[in-house]
N, C-alpha and C positions, 0 to 999 in steps of 0.2 A: 608336762604335769597336766593332769586332768583338771578342766575348768566347769564341768558339767555339775550344777548343783544338785541333780537328781540322785547321784551316787552318794550313799551314806558314808559318813567319815570312816567307819571301820573297814570299809571296802575300797578305800581310795586312799593308801598309805602316802604320806609325802616325806620321804627320808631326805635327809640333808644330803646336798649334792657332793660326791666324792666321799671317801672314807669308807669304813666298815659297812655302814648302813646302805651306801649304794651298792657295795658287792653283794651284801646279803639279798637285797632286792633283785639284782640281776641274776643271782643264783636260783632264786625262787621262780622267777619268772621263766627261766629256761627249763627248769623242771616241770612247771606247770604245763608249758608248751609241749614238751616231750610226753608227759603222762596223757594229757588230752588227745594228742595225735594217736598214740598207741591205744588208749582205752576208751576214748569218747567221754562225753559228760557223765554218763552212768557209771563208768569205771573210774572216775577221777576221785581220789581220796586225799585228804590232808596227810595221812600217814605215809601214803606213797610219795608225795611231793617232799615231806620231810626227809624220807630216807634218800631220795634222789639228789635233794640239794644239799644235804648236810646241815640244815638248820631244823632246830628243835621244833617239834610240833607245837609246843606251849607258845612260842614265839609266831608261829603262823596264825595260831587262833587269836593271839593278842592284837597283831597287826593287820591281819587280813580278814579275820572273822569266820573264816570257813572256805568251803570250795568255791562258792559264788564270788566271794571276794578275790580269790586267786584268779578266776578267769576275767573278772572286770580289771583287775590291775595288769594283767598280760595284755589286754587291749589297749589299756592307757599308755602302757610302755611302748607298745607298737606305734601308737599315734605320735609319740615323742621322736620317733626316728626320722631322720631327713629323707625326703623323696625328691631325687634329682628330677627336674622337670625339663621337658624338651623346649627348644627355642629354635624353631626352623624358619621363622619369619612367615609362616603361613598357618592360620588357624586350623584348617581342616587336617593338614599333616600333623600338627601337634597334638590334636584330639586322636588321630589315628595311633600315634605312638602311645598315648596313654591307654587306650583301650586294648591295644595290642599288648601292653604290659600286664594288665590285668587277665587278658585271655591266657598269655604265656605262663603266668605264676599259677593260676588255678588249674591249668591242664597239665602241668608239669608232674610227672609221677613222683618226683622227689620233693619238690617245693609245695605242691598243690595240697597234700594231706593236712599240713599244719594250720593254715588259715582257714581251710574248709571246716575242720573240726572245731577251731576256736570259735568261728561264728556260729556253727551249729550249737556249741555249748552256751553261748552268750545268749542265744534265744530261749533258754531254759530258765532263766531267773530274771527278776527285775533288775538287780544290780548289774547283771551281764548286759541286759538289753539296754540300759541306760548308758553303759560304757561303750556299747556297739554303735549307738546314735552318736555319741561323743566322738568316737573313732572317725566315722564317716564324715561328720561335720569337720573335723580338723583336716581330714585329707582334701575334702572339696575346697576348704578355704585356701589351703596350700596350692591346689592345682588351678584356683580361680585366676592365678598370675598369667596363665596362657591367654585366657579370654581378655584380660586387662591389658596385655601387650597388644593384642589385635585391636582393640578398641582405640589404643594410642596411635597405632599405624593407620586408623581410619577405615579398618576392615570391618568393624562392628559398629552399631549405633552407640552413642554416648548413653550412659546410664545402664548398660547391659550388666546383669548380674552374672559375674564369672562362675560363681559357685553353681548357679542353676545350669549353666551350659555344660559343666563337667558332669553334673548329676545327670542331666539328660543323656550324655554320651555313655555314661557307664551303667546306667539303670538296666538296659536291655540285657547286659551281660549277667548281672547279678540276679535278674528275674529267671533266666534260663538256669543258672547255677544252684539257686536256692529255692525256687518255687516250683518251676515246671519240670526241672530235670532234664530238659531237653539238650540235645548235642550243642557244644559251643564250638565254633571253628573261627579260623582268622577272618573269614569273609564277613560272617556276622558281626565281628568286633569292628571291622572297617566300615561296615554299613551303618552302625550305630553312631560312629564318630562322624561320618557325612551328613546323617540327618540332623545331628545336633549342630554342625556347623551351618547347614542350610538355614535351619531355624533361627539361629543366632544372627545371622546376617539379615534375616527377614524382620528382625526386631521383636521376636517372641519373648526374649528374656530381658527386655529393658525394665527398669524399676517402675516406670510409668507408662505402660503400654498404651498406645494411641486407641481412642474408642471411635468407632464409625460415626460419622455425622448422621443425625436424624434429619431427613429432608423437610424442609419448611413448606407448609401448605401454601400454595399460590392463591393470592387474593384475586377474586374475579375482577376483571377490568370493566369499565364503563360500557365497553362495547359488547360484552358478553351477555347474551339474552338470558332473562331470568323467567322461571316458570311461576306465574302467579295462581294462588289458590282461589277458585270461584268464590263469590259471597254466596250466602244462603239464599238470596233472591234469584240470584242467577241460576243456581242449582234448581231451586223450585221451578222455574220457568222452563227449564230443560227436562223436567220429570213428565213422562207421558201420562194423561189423565184418561179415565175411562168414562 
């Protein structure tokens, strides 16, 4: 269930667990994903989702508020899905497996179009963008476990922010996928994981990063010669006269 307060209530339905309400939501989410994958945000309509899901459009408007609410709840439902995490006993390898999964999903010709279309649609509305932020926050919290295990093993400094470690590992992939459009390959995914692991081990993601000490100026010792300013009388005696 979504916990992000930025999503208006009509855009975040909270049906009772189990029963018809849960089945209706599952059908609507599945229909929304199928429609947005095929037609994109601009082609997504409540009528099409109603026809595909078998749920009356009046119900969709009442519970989801419209297209933006459907997109937002599809993301919320995705965030609720369990995400099996690697546990290899080595932080770098765990992060590599996470980034490889992101790479594999988004570059798969069958799997990739749906999350790509959903993220693109979410960026087109306030409700969708809020749900997208909540989705990634939930994923980062889940995956933070790999860094917490590493800290418990003594592989990372105490106080390491596990969510920030995962965010650093996956951010270069999403940057290529959704900002620059550059090609994404397995080596890039691996390199992003390695960089995040190195930074984490160096303590860059601790909650209270160490600050460099400011050198204290040395106090001159009694043996250090000092320069004295000549008095006005002495300066006058040294001035050449005509």
